[in-house]
N, C-alpha and C positions, 0 to 999 in steps of 0.2 A: 331422520337425522341420526347418524350413528354416534356412539359415545367416543369421546376423545381418549386416546390411549393414556394410561398412567405415566408412561415415559414422557409423553409430550406435556402433560400437566406438570410433571416434576420439573421439566426444562423451563417452562414458563415461570413457575414459581422461583426457580433458581435465578432466573434473570431479574425478577423483581427483588429478590433478596440481595442481589449484587448491586442494586441501586438504580436499575432501569425503571423508568416511569411506566405507568399503566399504558399510556398511548404508545410508547416506544415498543413495549412488549407485544401489544396487539398488532402493530404493523409488522414487526419482525416475524411473528408466528402466524400472521394472517387470520386472526380471530378478532371479535369485537371487543371494544373496551369494557362493555358491560360483562362479557364473559370472563375477562381477566379479573375485574372487580369482584364478581361472584365467586370465582375460584379462591381468591385471597380471603374473602369473607368466610367462605365455608371452612377453610383451613383454620382461620382465626377462631371460629366458633366451636368447631367440632374436632379439629385436628386431622380431619380426613380430607383426601383429595380425590377420592373415587366418586363416580357418579351415584 
């Protein structure tokens, strides 16, 4: 599995920051809800969004 581009990661987080729920973001960007939760958690803990 290849890494998600930083641009796509930023777009998903921007959608979350704009008020979209995890499920809505996962459907819109065709990723799993666990992946979105993990990305949000990583940013919250480390400030990073890179793999």
